[in-house]
N, C-alpha and C positions, 0 to 999 in steps of 0.2 A: 801200687799193685792191688789187684783185687783179691778178695778172700775167696775161699771155696764156695761160700754161701752166695756171694755176689755172682760168681760164674754160673752156679746152678740156677739162680734166679734169671740170669740173662738167657740161659739155655731154654728154660721153660717159656720165657717170653717169646723167643724166636720160634719155638715149636708151636706156640699158640698162633703167632702171626702166619706161619705156613699153613696151619690147619684152617684158619679163617680164609686164606687165599684160595685153598682148594675147594672149600665149601662155596665161596662166592662164584668160582668158575663152574662148579657143578650146578649151582642154582641158575646161573646164566644160561647154560646149555639146556637145562630142563625148562626154563621159562621160554626160550626160543622154540623148543620142540612143542610146547603147549600152544604157543601162538600159531605155529605152522599147522598143527592139528586142528585148532579152532577155525582157522581160515579155510582149510580143506573141507572140514565138516559143514561149515556154513555154505561153501560153494556146492557141495553135494546136495544139501537140502534144497537149495534154490534151483539147481539144474536137474534134479531127479524127476521133477514133475513134467519135464519136456521130453518129447521123443519116445513115448512108450508104444508107438505103433509097431506092430509086427513081432513083438516080444511078449511072451506070457508073463504075468505078474510074478509067478513063482520063480522066474529066473533071477530076480533081484533078491539078494539075501537081506541086506540091511535096509533096502529101500522099500520093502513091502509095507512098512508102517506108513509110508507116505501116501498111499492110496486112500481114497475116500476121506479127504480133509483131515487126516491125522498128522500131516506135515507140520502144522503149527505147533502141535503139542511136542513133537520131537525137537523142533527148533528151540522152543522154550526150555525143554529139559537140557539140551546141550548148552545153551547160554547160561542157565542156572548153574550147571556144573562148572563151567568156566569161571563164572563170577565167584563161586564158592572156593575154587582152587586158588584164585587170585587173592581173595580176602585171607584165606588160610596162610598163604605164603607171606603176605604182608605182615600179618600178625606174628607169625613165627620169627620173621626177620627182626621185627621191633622188639620182641621178647629177648632174642639173642643179643641184640645191640644193647638193650637195657641191662641185661645180665653182665655183659662184658664191661659196660661202663661202671656198674656197681662194683664189680670185682677189681677193676683198676683203681677205683676211688678209695677202697678200703686200705687202711694202713695196717701193716702187720707189725707185730711186736718183735723186737730183736730176740733171737733165741740164743741160748748158750752153745758151747762147743758140741755137746752131745745131742742137741736138738731139744733139750728141756728148757722151757722158759722159767726164769727165776725172778 
């Protein structure tokens, strides 16, 4: 039979596993949304320079910066943002995994009935 402390520890472990699963799912959704956004922005940058006949430049809201050779700067800024977001995500995941590994590797001292270690 398990003691109450063992049941509580198992409950905390299960809650941590569920929390990690939710975080991984959210991270996967956000990562795919970022990839879709990156692809669409890259496509807009390359396609915005074509077919400007008959429409005034003021009609384009986000593409006005693409006129007069500024498109390269916008593309570099978008790519730099995407790389920064990817590096930040990778580093945060590594930190979380390291912290989870350190937490699981630590041995806790057994505590008395009232929660006081003696």
